[in-house]
PQR file with spaces between the fields and no chain letter, atoms N, CA, C, O and H, PARSE charges and radii, in Angstrom:
ATOM       1  N    UNK     1     110.082  -80.472   16.244 -0.4000 1.5000
ATOM       2  CA   UNK     1     109.699  -79.599   15.295 -0.0000 2.0000
ATOM       3  C    UNK     1     108.535  -78.814   16.746  0.5500 1.7000
ATOM       4  O    UNK     1     108.412  -79.558   17.720 -0.5500 1.4000
ATOM       5  N    UNK     2     108.150  -78.113   16.787 -0.4000 1.5000
ATOM       6  CA   UNK     2     107.409  -77.188   17.899 -0.0000 2.0000
ATOM       7  C    UNK     2     106.484  -76.698   17.552  0.5500 1.7000
ATOM       8  O    UNK     2     106.511  -75.595   17.006 -0.5500 1.4000
ATOM       9  H    UNK     2     108.249  -77.509   15.997  0.4000 1.0000
ATOM      10  N    UNK     3     105.138  -77.521   17.812 -0.4000 1.5000
ATOM      11  CA   UNK     3     103.459  -77.592   17.187 -0.0000 2.0000
ATOM      12  C    UNK     3     102.775  -76.633   18.032  0.5500 1.7000
ATOM      13  O    UNK     3     101.597  -76.826   18.332 -0.5500 1.4000
ATOM      14  H    UNK     3     105.115  -78.417   18.256  0.4000 1.0000
ATOM      15  N    UNK     4     103.461  -75.535   18.473 -0.4000 1.5000
ATOM      16  CA   UNK     4     102.363  -74.678   19.811 -0.0000 2.0000
ATOM      17  C    UNK     4     102.943  -72.993   19.228  0.5500 1.7000
ATOM      18  O    UNK     4     103.927  -72.776   18.520 -0.5500 1.4000
ATOM      19  H    UNK     4     104.418  -75.378   18.229  0.4000 1.0000
ATOM      20  N    UNK     5     101.894  -71.897   19.842 -0.4000 1.5000
ATOM      21  CA   UNK     5     102.349  -70.610   19.140 -0.0000 2.0000
ATOM      22  C    UNK     5     102.205  -70.080   20.561  0.5500 1.7000
ATOM      23  O    UNK     5     101.649  -70.592   21.533 -0.5500 1.4000
ATOM      24  H    UNK     5     101.094  -72.073   20.417  0.4000 1.0000
ATOM      25  N    UNK     6     102.954  -68.736   20.411 -0.4000 1.5000
ATOM      26  CA   UNK     6     103.153  -67.845   21.316 -0.0000 2.0000
ATOM      27  C    UNK     6     101.290  -66.715   21.570  0.5500 1.7000
ATOM      28  O    UNK     6     100.974  -65.716   20.923 -0.5500 1.4000
ATOM      29  H    UNK     6     103.406  -68.321   19.622  0.4000 1.0000
ATOM      30  N    UNK     7     100.669  -67.233   22.420 -0.4000 1.5000
ATOM      31  CA   UNK     7      99.519  -66.579   22.519 -0.0000 2.0000
ATOM      32  C    UNK     7      99.251  -65.117   23.468  0.5500 1.7000
ATOM      33  O    UNK     7      99.151  -65.298   24.682 -0.5500 1.4000
ATOM      34  H    UNK     7     100.925  -68.045   22.945  0.4000 1.0000
ATOM      35  N    UNK     8      99.157  -63.988   23.059 -0.4000 1.5000
ATOM      36  CA   UNK     8      98.790  -63.069   24.137 -0.0000 2.0000
ATOM      37  C    UNK     8      97.626  -63.479   24.716  0.5500 1.7000
ATOM      38  O    UNK     8      97.566  -63.695   25.926 -0.5500 1.4000
ATOM      39  H    UNK     8      99.238  -63.840   22.074  0.4000 1.0000
ATOM      40  N    UNK     9      96.794  -63.595   24.064 -0.4000 1.5000
ATOM      41  CA   UNK     9      94.944  -63.412   24.325 -0.0000 2.0000
ATOM      42  C    UNK     9      94.161  -64.104   23.461  0.5500 1.7000
ATOM      43  O    UNK     9      94.483  -64.245   22.281 -0.5500 1.4000
ATOM      44  H    UNK     9      96.843  -63.420   23.081  0.4000 1.0000
ATOM      45  N    UNK    10      93.072  -64.591   23.970 -0.4000 1.5000
ATOM      46  CA   UNK    10      92.116  -65.276   22.997 -0.0000 2.0000
ATOM      47  C    UNK    10      90.438  -64.641   23.730  0.5500 1.7000
ATOM      48  O    UNK    10      89.816  -64.916   24.755 -0.5500 1.4000
ATOM      49  H    UNK    10      92.810  -64.476   24.928  0.4000 1.0000
ATOM      50  N    UNK    11      90.235  -63.822   22.723 -0.4000 1.5000
ATOM      51  CA   UNK    11      88.917  -62.958   23.343 -0.0000 2.0000
ATOM      52  C    UNK    11      87.737  -62.871   22.901  0.5500 1.7000
ATOM      53  O    UNK    11      87.805  -63.597   21.910 -0.5500 1.4000
ATOM      54  H    UNK    11      90.741  -63.599   21.890  0.4000 1.0000
ATOM      55  N    UNK    12      86.542  -62.427   22.954 -0.4000 1.5000
ATOM      56  CA   UNK    12      85.506  -62.282   22.327 -0.0000 2.0000
ATOM      57  C    UNK    12      84.803  -60.776   22.497  0.5500 1.7000
ATOM      58  O    UNK    12      84.322  -60.173   23.456 -0.5500 1.4000
ATOM      59  H    UNK    12      86.487  -61.837   23.759  0.4000 1.0000
ATOM      60  N    UNK    13      85.009  -60.439   20.909 -0.4000 1.5000
ATOM      61  CA   UNK    13      84.885  -58.650   20.922 -0.0000 2.0000
ATOM      62  C    UNK    13      84.090  -58.498   19.761  0.5500 1.7000
ATOM      63  O    UNK    13      83.930  -59.493   19.054 -0.5500 1.4000
ATOM      64  H    UNK    13      85.399  -60.929   20.130  0.4000 1.0000
ATOM      65  N    UNK    14      83.537  -57.366   19.424 -0.4000 1.5000
ATOM      66  CA   UNK    14      82.193  -56.984   18.462 -0.0000 2.0000
ATOM      67  C    UNK    14      83.718  -56.496   17.144  0.5500 1.7000
ATOM      68  O    UNK    14      84.742  -55.997   17.611 -0.5500 1.4000
ATOM      69  H    UNK    14      83.668  -56.558   19.998  0.4000 1.0000
ATOM      70  N    UNK    15      83.653  -56.624   16.352 -0.4000 1.5000
ATOM      71  CA   UNK    15      84.751  -56.355   15.231 -0.0000 2.0000
ATOM      72  C    UNK    15      84.251  -54.565   14.987  0.5500 1.7000
ATOM      73  O    UNK    15      83.190  -53.950   15.089 -0.5500 1.4000
ATOM      74  H    UNK    15      82.821  -57.029   15.972  0.4000 1.0000
ATOM      75  N    UNK    16      85.560  -54.238   14.649 -0.4000 1.5000
ATOM      76  CA   UNK    16      85.854  -52.571   14.355 -0.0000 2.0000
ATOM      77  C    UNK    16      85.523  -52.221   12.742  0.5500 1.7000
ATOM      78  O    UNK    16      84.857  -51.317   12.237 -0.5500 1.4000
ATOM      79  H    UNK    16      86.422  -54.738   14.566  0.4000 1.0000
ATOM      80  N    UNK    17      86.203  -53.222   12.219 -0.4000 1.5000
ATOM      81  CA   UNK    17      86.070  -52.995   11.093 -0.0000 2.0000
ATOM      82  C    UNK    17      85.698  -54.237    9.926  0.5500 1.7000
ATOM      83  O    UNK    17      85.089  -55.291   10.110 -0.5500 1.4000
ATOM      84  H    UNK    17      86.743  -53.957   12.629  0.4000 1.0000
ATOM      85  N    UNK    18      86.382  -53.620    8.513 -0.4000 1.5000
ATOM      86  CA   UNK    18      86.198  -54.785    7.772 -0.0000 2.0000
ATOM      87  C    UNK    18      84.337  -54.974    7.646  0.5500 1.7000
ATOM      88  O    UNK    18      83.379  -54.392    8.154 -0.5500 1.4000
ATOM      89  H    UNK    18      86.877  -52.764    8.364  0.4000 1.0000
ATOM      90  N    UNK    19      84.545  -56.315    6.512 -0.4000 1.5000
ATOM      91  CA   UNK    19      82.730  -56.899    6.414 -0.0000 2.0000
ATOM      92  C    UNK    19      82.109  -56.990    7.519  0.5500 1.7000
ATOM      93  O    UNK    19      80.927  -56.669    7.638 -0.5500 1.4000
ATOM      94  H    UNK    19      85.323  -56.789    6.099  0.4000 1.0000
ATOM      95  N    UNK    20      82.902  -57.484    8.553 -0.4000 1.5000
ATOM      96  CA   UNK    20      82.101  -58.000    9.485 -0.0000 2.0000
ATOM      97  C    UNK    20      82.152  -57.167   10.836  0.5500 1.7000
ATOM      98  O    UNK    20      82.374  -57.527   11.992 -0.5500 1.4000
ATOM      99  H    UNK    20      83.863  -57.745    8.456  0.4000 1.0000
ATOM     100  N    UNK    21      81.815  -55.692   10.179 -0.4000 1.5000
ATOM     101  CA   UNK    21      81.742  -54.321   11.384 -0.0000 2.0000
ATOM     102  C    UNK    21      81.002  -54.643   12.198  0.5500 1.7000
ATOM     103  O    UNK    21      80.009  -55.158   11.685 -0.5500 1.4000
ATOM     104  H    UNK    21      81.635  -55.400    9.240  0.4000 1.0000
ATOM     105  N    UNK    22      80.960  -54.603   13.352 -0.4000 1.5000
ATOM     106  CA   UNK    22      79.756  -54.649   14.782 -0.0000 2.0000
ATOM     107  C    UNK    22      79.245  -56.319   14.689  0.5500 1.7000
ATOM     108  O    UNK    22      78.096  -56.388   15.125 -0.5500 1.4000
ATOM     109  H    UNK    22      81.766  -54.184   13.769  0.4000 1.0000
ATOM     110  N    UNK    23      79.673  -57.434   14.326 -0.4000 1.5000
ATOM     111  CA   UNK    23      79.684  -58.249   14.409 -0.0000 2.0000
ATOM     112  C    UNK    23      80.705  -59.079   15.423  0.5500 1.7000
ATOM     113  O    UNK    23      81.916  -58.965   15.235 -0.5500 1.4000
ATOM     114  H    UNK    23      80.606  -57.378   13.972  0.4000 1.0000
ATOM     115  N    UNK    24      80.210  -59.909   16.492 -0.4000 1.5000
ATOM     116  CA   UNK    24      80.928  -60.493   17.672 -0.0000 2.0000
ATOM     117  C    UNK    24      82.271  -61.391   16.997  0.5500 1.7000
ATOM     118  O    UNK    24      82.496  -62.242   16.136 -0.5500 1.4000
ATOM     119  H    UNK    24      79.226  -60.001   16.645  0.4000 1.0000
ATOM     120  N    UNK    25      82.484  -61.141   17.308 -0.4000 1.5000
ATOM     121  CA   UNK    25      84.167  -62.329   16.784 -0.0000 2.0000
ATOM     122  C    UNK    25      85.126  -62.814   17.773  0.5500 1.7000
ATOM     123  O    UNK    25      85.329  -61.984   18.660 -0.5500 1.4000
ATOM     124  H    UNK    25      82.302  -60.449   18.007  0.4000 1.0000
ATOM     125  N    UNK    26      85.794  -63.933   17.893 -0.4000 1.5000
ATOM     126  CA   UNK    26      86.527  -64.615   18.529 -0.0000 2.0000
ATOM     127  C    UNK    26      87.841  -63.990   17.863  0.5500 1.7000
ATOM     128  O    UNK    26      87.955  -63.774   16.656 -0.5500 1.4000
ATOM     129  H    UNK    26      85.629  -64.607   17.173  0.4000 1.0000
ATOM     130  N    UNK    27      89.009  -63.682   19.027 -0.4000 1.5000
ATOM     131  CA   UNK    27      90.510  -62.483   18.624 -0.0000 2.0000
ATOM     132  C    UNK    27      91.212  -63.373   19.218  0.5500 1.7000
ATOM     133  O    UNK    27      91.224  -63.691   20.407 -0.5500 1.4000
ATOM     134  H    UNK    27      88.916  -63.858   20.007  0.4000 1.0000
ATOM     135  N    UNK    28      92.185  -64.023   17.763 -0.4000 1.5000
ATOM     136  CA   UNK    28      93.432  -64.670   18.399 -0.0000 2.0000
ATOM     137  C    UNK    28      94.642  -64.022   18.640  0.5500 1.7000
ATOM     138  O    UNK    28      95.614  -64.154   17.896 -0.5500 1.4000
ATOM     139  H    UNK    28      92.174  -63.764   16.797  0.4000 1.0000
ATOM     140  N    UNK    29      94.629  -63.152   19.895 -0.4000 1.5000
ATOM     141  CA   UNK    29      96.238  -62.467   19.474 -0.0000 2.0000
ATOM     142  C    UNK    29      97.892  -63.015   19.438  0.5500 1.7000
ATOM     143  O    UNK    29      98.221  -63.614   20.462 -0.5500 1.4000
ATOM     144  H    UNK    29      93.839  -63.045   20.499  0.4000 1.0000
ATOM     145  N    UNK    30      98.419  -62.946   18.914 -0.4000 1.5000
ATOM     146  CA   UNK    30      99.685  -63.832   18.570 -0.0000 2.0000
ATOM     147  C    UNK    30     100.752  -62.874   19.370  0.5500 1.7000
ATOM     148  O    UNK    30     100.445  -61.682   19.387 -0.5500 1.4000
ATOM     149  H    UNK    30      98.151  -62.459   18.083  0.4000 1.0000
ATOM     150  N    UNK    31     101.442  -63.087   19.747 -0.4000 1.5000
ATOM     151  CA   UNK    31     102.917  -62.502   20.273 -0.0000 2.0000
ATOM     152  C    UNK    31     104.080  -62.291   19.202  0.5500 1.7000
ATOM     153  O    UNK    31     104.135  -63.023   18.214 -0.5500 1.4000
ATOM     154  H    UNK    31     101.691  -64.055   19.733  0.4000 1.0000
ATOM     155  N    UNK    32     104.862  -61.433   19.385 -0.4000 1.5000
ATOM     156  CA   UNK    32     106.255  -61.594   18.523 -0.0000 2.0000
ATOM     157  C    UNK    32     105.630  -60.588   17.414  0.5500 1.7000
ATOM     158  O    UNK    32     106.475  -60.665   16.521 -0.5500 1.4000
ATOM     159  H    UNK    32     104.817  -60.838   20.188  0.4000 1.0000
ATOM     160  N    UNK    33     104.715  -59.762   16.999 -0.4000 1.5000
ATOM     161  CA   UNK    33     105.085  -58.896   15.914 -0.0000 2.0000
ATOM     162  C    UNK    33     105.888  -57.468   15.990  0.5500 1.7000
ATOM     163  O    UNK    33     106.009  -56.618   16.871 -0.5500 1.4000
ATOM     164  H    UNK    33     104.029  -59.699   17.724  0.4000 1.0000
ATOM     165  N    UNK    34     106.333  -57.594   14.775 -0.4000 1.5000
ATOM     166  CA   UNK    34     107.500  -56.659   15.455 -0.0000 2.0000
ATOM     167  C    UNK    34     106.543  -54.975   14.196  0.5500 1.7000
ATOM     168  O    UNK    34     107.287  -54.012   14.012 -0.5500 1.4000
ATOM     169  H    UNK    34     106.234  -58.285   14.059  0.4000 1.0000
ATOM     170  N    UNK    35     105.702  -54.927   13.822 -0.4000 1.5000
ATOM     171  CA   UNK    35     105.158  -54.173   13.232 -0.0000 2.0000
ATOM     172  C    UNK    35     105.186  -52.792   13.570  0.5500 1.7000
ATOM     173  O    UNK    35     105.457  -51.935   12.728 -0.5500 1.4000
ATOM     174  H    UNK    35     105.097  -55.709   13.972  0.4000 1.0000
ATOM     175  N    UNK    36     104.917  -52.526   14.768 -0.4000 1.5000
ATOM     176  CA   UNK    36     104.639  -51.488   15.849 -0.0000 2.0000
ATOM     177  C    UNK    36     103.713  -49.978   14.959  0.5500 1.7000
ATOM     178  O    UNK    36     103.856  -48.789   14.672 -0.5500 1.4000
ATOM     179  H    UNK    36     104.696  -53.222   15.451  0.4000 1.0000
ATOM     180  N    UNK    37     103.128  -50.681   14.893 -0.4000 1.5000
ATOM     181  CA   UNK    37     101.962  -50.162   13.886 -0.0000 2.0000
ATOM     182  C    UNK    37     101.033  -48.553   14.897  0.5500 1.7000
ATOM     183  O    UNK    37     100.466  -48.895   15.936 -0.5500 1.4000
ATOM     184  H    UNK    37     103.011  -51.646   15.126  0.4000 1.0000
ATOM     185  N    UNK    38     100.982  -47.511   14.648 -0.4000 1.5000
ATOM     186  CA   UNK    38     100.495  -46.283   15.880 -0.0000 2.0000
ATOM     187  C    UNK    38      99.398  -46.623   16.104  0.5500 1.7000
ATOM     188  O    UNK    38      98.943  -46.255   17.187 -0.5500 1.4000
ATOM     189  H    UNK    38     101.442  -47.234   13.804  0.4000 1.0000
ATOM     190  N    UNK    39      98.538  -47.429   15.227 -0.4000 1.5000
ATOM     191  CA   UNK    39      97.175  -48.103   15.798 -0.0000 2.0000
ATOM     192  C    UNK    39      96.978  -48.708   16.517  0.5500 1.7000
ATOM     193  O    UNK    39      95.962  -48.609   17.204 -0.5500 1.4000
ATOM     194  H    UNK    39      98.907  -47.728   14.347  0.4000 1.0000
ATOM     195  N    UNK    40      98.243  -49.974   16.732 -0.4000 1.5000
ATOM     196  CA   UNK    40      97.767  -51.106   17.629 -0.0000 2.0000
ATOM     197  C    UNK    40      97.053  -50.673   18.755  0.5500 1.7000
ATOM     198  O    UNK    40      96.856  -49.484   19.006 -0.5500 1.4000
ATOM     199  H    UNK    40      99.068  -50.054   16.173  0.4000 1.0000
ATOM     200  N    UNK    41      96.609  -51.739   19.529 -0.4000 1.5000
ATOM     201  CA   UNK    41      95.952  -51.414   20.922 -0.0000 2.0000
ATOM     202  C    UNK    41      96.668  -53.004   21.519  0.5500 1.7000
ATOM     203  O    UNK    41      96.183  -53.501   22.536 -0.5500 1.4000
ATOM     204  H    UNK    41      96.769  -52.705   19.324  0.4000 1.0000
ATOM     205  N    UNK    42      97.501  -53.507   20.999 -0.4000 1.5000
ATOM     206  CA   UNK    42      98.201  -54.869   21.827 -0.0000 2.0000
ATOM     207  C    UNK    42      99.255  -53.938   22.483  0.5500 1.7000
ATOM     208  O    UNK    42      99.857  -52.987   21.986 -0.5500 1.4000
ATOM     209  H    UNK    42      97.895  -53.103   20.173  0.4000 1.0000
ATOM     210  N    UNK    43      99.322  -54.506   23.827 -0.4000 1.5000
ATOM     211  CA   UNK    43     100.030  -54.009   24.719 -0.0000 2.0000
ATOM     212  C    UNK    43     101.527  -55.365   24.718  0.5500 1.7000
ATOM     213  O    UNK    43     101.364  -56.572   24.890 -0.5500 1.4000
ATOM     214  H    UNK    43      98.833  -55.279   24.230  0.4000 1.0000
ATOM     215  N    UNK    44     102.474  -54.866   24.545 -0.4000 1.5000
ATOM     216  CA   UNK    44     103.561  -55.636   24.249 -0.0000 2.0000
ATOM     217  C    UNK    44     104.103  -56.303   25.540  0.5500 1.7000
ATOM     218  O    UNK    44     104.855  -57.261   25.719 -0.5500 1.4000
ATOM     219  H    UNK    44     102.607  -53.884   24.405  0.4000 1.0000
ATOM     220  N    UNK    45     103.525  -55.546   26.286 -0.4000 1.5000
ATOM     221  CA   UNK    45     104.215  -56.264   28.205 -0.0000 2.0000
ATOM     222  C    UNK    45     103.923  -56.888   28.585  0.5500 1.7000
ATOM     223  O    UNK    45     104.286  -56.983   29.757 -0.5500 1.4000
ATOM     224  H    UNK    45     102.915  -54.767   26.140  0.4000 1.0000
ATOM     225  N    UNK    46     102.785  -58.196   27.939 -0.4000 1.5000
ATOM     226  CA   UNK    46     102.094  -59.386   28.278 -0.0000 2.0000
ATOM     227  C    UNK    46     102.957  -60.818   27.957  0.5500 1.7000
ATOM     228  O    UNK    46     103.461  -61.334   26.960 -0.5500 1.4000
ATOM     229  H    UNK    46     102.490  -58.118   26.987  0.4000 1.0000
ATOM     230  N    UNK    47     102.832  -61.130   29.322 -0.4000 1.5000
ATOM     231  CA   UNK    47     103.279  -62.205   28.568 -0.0000 2.0000
ATOM     232  C    UNK    47     102.887  -63.191   28.128  0.5500 1.7000
ATOM     233  O    UNK    47     101.959  -63.768   28.696 -0.5500 1.4000
ATOM     234  H    UNK    47     102.423  -60.710   30.133  0.4000 1.0000
ATOM     235  N    UNK    48     103.599  -63.831   26.699 -0.4000 1.5000
ATOM     236  CA   UNK    48     102.636  -64.810   25.970 -0.0000 2.0000
ATOM     237  C    UNK    48     102.515  -66.148   26.631  0.5500 1.7000
ATOM     238  O    UNK    48     103.392  -66.485   27.426 -0.5500 1.4000
ATOM     239  H    UNK    48     104.352  -63.362   26.238  0.4000 1.0000
ATOM     240  N    UNK    49     101.379  -67.040   26.340 -0.4000 1.5000
ATOM     241  CA   UNK    49     100.917  -68.770   26.803 -0.0000 2.0000
ATOM     242  C    UNK    49     102.055  -69.431   25.509  0.5500 1.7000
ATOM     243  O    UNK    49     102.433  -68.836   24.500 -0.5500 1.4000
ATOM     244  H    UNK    49     100.667  -66.767   25.693  0.4000 1.0000
ATOM     245  N    UNK    50     102.266  -70.268   25.777 -0.4000 1.5000
ATOM     246  CA   UNK    50     102.863  -71.282   24.691 -0.0000 2.0000
ATOM     247  C    UNK    50     101.684  -72.244   24.737  0.5500 1.7000
ATOM     248  O    UNK    50     101.518  -73.086   25.620 -0.5500 1.4000
ATOM     249  H    UNK    50     101.959  -70.751   26.597  0.4000 1.0000
ATOM     250  N    UNK    51     100.671  -71.979   23.422 -0.4000 1.5000
ATOM     251  CA   UNK    51      99.573  -73.138   23.315 -0.0000 2.0000
ATOM     252  C    UNK    51      99.756  -73.810   22.346  0.5500 1.7000
ATOM     253  O    UNK    51     100.448  -73.486   21.381 -0.5500 1.4000
ATOM     254  H    UNK    51     100.806  -71.295   22.704  0.4000 1.0000
ATOM     255  N    UNK    52      98.913  -75.239   22.548 -0.4000 1.5000
ATOM     256  CA   UNK    52      99.370  -75.939   21.248 -0.0000 2.0000
ATOM     257  C    UNK    52      97.901  -75.579   20.326  0.5500 1.7000
ATOM     258  O    UNK    52      97.146  -74.691   20.723 -0.5500 1.4000
ATOM     259  H    UNK    52      98.351  -75.502   23.333  0.4000 1.0000
ATOM     260  N    UNK    53      97.685  -76.152   19.416 -0.4000 1.5000
ATOM     261  CA   UNK    53      96.753  -75.666   17.762 -0.0000 2.0000
ATOM     262  C    UNK    53      95.514  -76.237   18.863  0.5500 1.7000
ATOM     263  O    UNK    53      94.703  -75.358   19.154 -0.5500 1.4000
ATOM     264  H    UNK    53      98.297  -76.874   19.093  0.4000 1.0000
ATOM     265  N    UNK    54      95.300  -77.439   19.430 -0.4000 1.5000
ATOM     266  CA   UNK    54      94.443  -77.739   20.329 -0.0000 2.0000
ATOM     267  C    UNK    54      93.666  -77.213   21.260  0.5500 1.7000
ATOM     268  O    UNK    54      92.459  -77.183   21.499 -0.5500 1.4000
ATOM     269  H    UNK    54      95.958  -78.153   19.194  0.4000 1.0000
ATOM     270  N    UNK    55      94.789  -76.744   21.802 -0.4000 1.5000
ATOM     271  CA   UNK    55      94.913  -75.829   23.426 -0.0000 2.0000
ATOM     272  C    UNK    55      93.724  -74.450   22.643  0.5500 1.7000
ATOM     273  O    UNK    55      92.751  -73.870   23.124 -0.5500 1.4000
ATOM     274  H    UNK    55      95.770  -76.768   21.608  0.4000 1.0000
ATOM     275  N    UNK    56      94.350  -74.358   21.382 -0.4000 1.5000
ATOM     276  CA   UNK    56      93.609  -73.301   21.214 -0.0000 2.0000
ATOM     277  C    UNK    56      91.956  -72.951   20.525  0.5500 1.7000
ATOM     278  O    UNK    56      91.026  -72.153   20.643 -0.5500 1.4000
ATOM     279  H    UNK    56      95.141  -74.829   20.991  0.4000 1.0000
ATOM     280  N    UNK    57      92.301  -73.956   19.886 -0.4000 1.5000
ATOM     281  CA   UNK    57      90.758  -74.500   19.689 -0.0000 2.0000
ATOM     282  C    UNK    57      89.968  -75.100   20.452  0.5500 1.7000
ATOM     283  O    UNK    57      88.869  -75.493   20.062 -0.5500 1.4000
ATOM     284  H    UNK    57      93.056  -74.605   19.790  0.4000 1.0000
ATOM     285  N    UNK    58      90.463  -75.285   21.816 -0.4000 1.5000
ATOM     286  CA   UNK    58      89.394  -75.817   22.916 -0.0000 2.0000
ATOM     287  C    UNK    58      89.109  -74.214   23.664  0.5500 1.7000
ATOM     288  O    UNK    58      87.926  -73.953   23.883 -0.5500 1.4000
ATOM     289  H    UNK    58      91.356  -74.965   22.133  0.4000 1.0000
ATOM     290  N    UNK    59      89.924  -73.390   23.965 -0.4000 1.5000
ATOM     291  CA   UNK    59      89.517  -71.636   24.116 -0.0000 2.0000
ATOM     292  C    UNK    59      88.643  -71.302   23.149  0.5500 1.7000
ATOM     293  O    UNK    59      87.567  -70.965   23.642 -0.5500 1.4000
ATOM     294  H    UNK    59      90.885  -73.603   23.787  0.4000 1.0000
ATOM     295  N    UNK    60      88.665  -71.253   21.894 -0.4000 1.5000
ATOM     296  CA   UNK    60      87.758  -70.633   20.767 -0.0000 2.0000
ATOM     297  C    UNK    60      86.683  -71.746   21.274  0.5500 1.7000
ATOM     298  O    UNK    60      86.140  -71.214   22.242 -0.5500 1.4000
ATOM     299  H    UNK    60      89.539  -71.527   21.493  0.4000 1.0000
ATOM     300  N    UNK    61      86.236  -72.767   21.122 -0.4000 1.5000
ATOM     301  CA   UNK    61      85.038  -73.408   20.959 -0.0000 2.0000
ATOM     302  C    UNK    61      84.260  -73.404   22.755  0.5500 1.7000
ATOM     303  O    UNK    61      83.299  -74.114   23.052 -0.5500 1.4000
ATOM     304  H    UNK    61      86.677  -73.200   20.336  0.4000 1.0000
ATOM     305  N    UNK    62      85.070  -72.293   23.883 -0.4000 1.5000
ATOM     306  CA   UNK    62      84.633  -72.498   24.867 -0.0000 2.0000
ATOM     307  C    UNK    62      83.904  -71.090   24.878  0.5500 1.7000
ATOM     308  O    UNK    62      82.820  -70.896   25.428 -0.5500 1.4000
ATOM     309  H    UNK    62      85.850  -71.716   23.642  0.4000 1.0000
ATOM     310  N    UNK    63      84.711  -70.042   24.133 -0.4000 1.5000
ATOM     311  CA   UNK    63      84.308  -68.562   24.355 -0.0000 2.0000
ATOM     312  C    UNK    63      82.765  -69.001   23.333  0.5500 1.7000
ATOM     313  O    UNK    63      81.730  -68.415   23.652 -0.5500 1.4000
ATOM     314  H    UNK    63      85.592  -70.200   23.686  0.4000 1.0000
ATOM     315  N    UNK    64      82.713  -69.957   22.225 -0.4000 1.5000
ATOM     316  CA   UNK    64      81.834  -69.658   21.230 -0.0000 2.0000
ATOM     317  C    UNK    64      81.057  -70.694   21.482  0.5500 1.7000
ATOM     318  O    UNK    64      80.569  -71.289   20.520 -0.5500 1.4000
ATOM     319  H    UNK    64      83.554  -70.433   21.966  0.4000 1.0000
ATOM     320  N    UNK    65      80.718  -71.220   23.096 -0.4000 1.5000
ATOM     321  CA   UNK    65      80.080  -72.004   23.586 -0.0000 2.0000
ATOM     322  C    UNK    65      78.275  -72.065   23.055  0.5500 1.7000
ATOM     323  O    UNK    65      77.556  -72.999   22.701 -0.5500 1.4000
ATOM     324  H    UNK    65      81.113  -70.737   23.877  0.4000 1.0000
ATOM     325  N    UNK    66      78.021  -70.448   23.234 -0.4000 1.5000
ATOM     326  CA   UNK    66      76.290  -69.832   22.754 -0.0000 2.0000
ATOM     327  C    UNK    66      76.097  -70.016   20.554  0.5500 1.7000
ATOM     328  O    UNK    66      75.198  -69.869   19.727 -0.5500 1.4000
ATOM     329  H    UNK    66      78.605  -69.689   23.522  0.4000 1.0000
ATOM     330  N    UNK    67      77.529  -70.392   20.554 -0.4000 1.5000
ATOM     331  CA   UNK    67      77.081  -70.079   19.373 -0.0000 2.0000
ATOM     332  C    UNK    67      76.708  -68.695   18.379  0.5500 1.7000
ATOM     333  O    UNK    67      76.200  -68.390   17.300 -0.5500 1.4000
ATOM     334  H    UNK    67      78.260  -70.512   21.227  0.4000 1.0000
ATOM     335  N    UNK    68      77.427  -68.057   19.721 -0.4000 1.5000
ATOM     336  CA   UNK    68      76.875  -66.115   18.885 -0.0000 2.0000
ATOM     337  C    UNK    68      77.861  -65.502   18.303  0.5500 1.7000
ATOM     338  O    UNK    68      77.763  -64.275   18.347 -0.5500 1.4000
ATOM     339  H    UNK    68      77.840  -68.305   20.598  0.4000 1.0000
ATOM     340  N    UNK    69      78.958  -65.997   17.669 -0.4000 1.5000
ATOM     341  CA   UNK    69      80.103  -65.379   17.111 -0.0000 2.0000
ATOM     342  C    UNK    69      80.195  -65.806   15.420  0.5500 1.7000
ATOM     343  O    UNK    69      80.124  -66.969   15.021 -0.5500 1.4000
ATOM     344  H    UNK    69      79.038  -66.994   17.634  0.4000 1.0000
ATOM     345  N    UNK    70      80.353  -64.697   14.606 -0.4000 1.5000
ATOM     346  CA   UNK    70      80.281  -64.893   13.281 -0.0000 2.0000
ATOM     347  C    UNK    70      81.500  -65.426   12.775  0.5500 1.7000
ATOM     348  O    UNK    70      81.616  -65.671   11.574 -0.5500 1.4000
ATOM     349  H    UNK    70      80.411  -63.753   14.929  0.4000 1.0000
């Protein structure tokens, strides 16, 4: 059983839609989406990182060190 995920990037940015629009969020972009939405801003030319849940959480905690995210 593989307990990892293919992650393209983890980053902090301002939410652009939904109920949290305008608020700082942490985004996790996973590789492998096949929807090809015309509005998608994820580039498929990046090589994904194979990360465990604990590695993802560690990066999220590092980004949220100052507790500025919703």
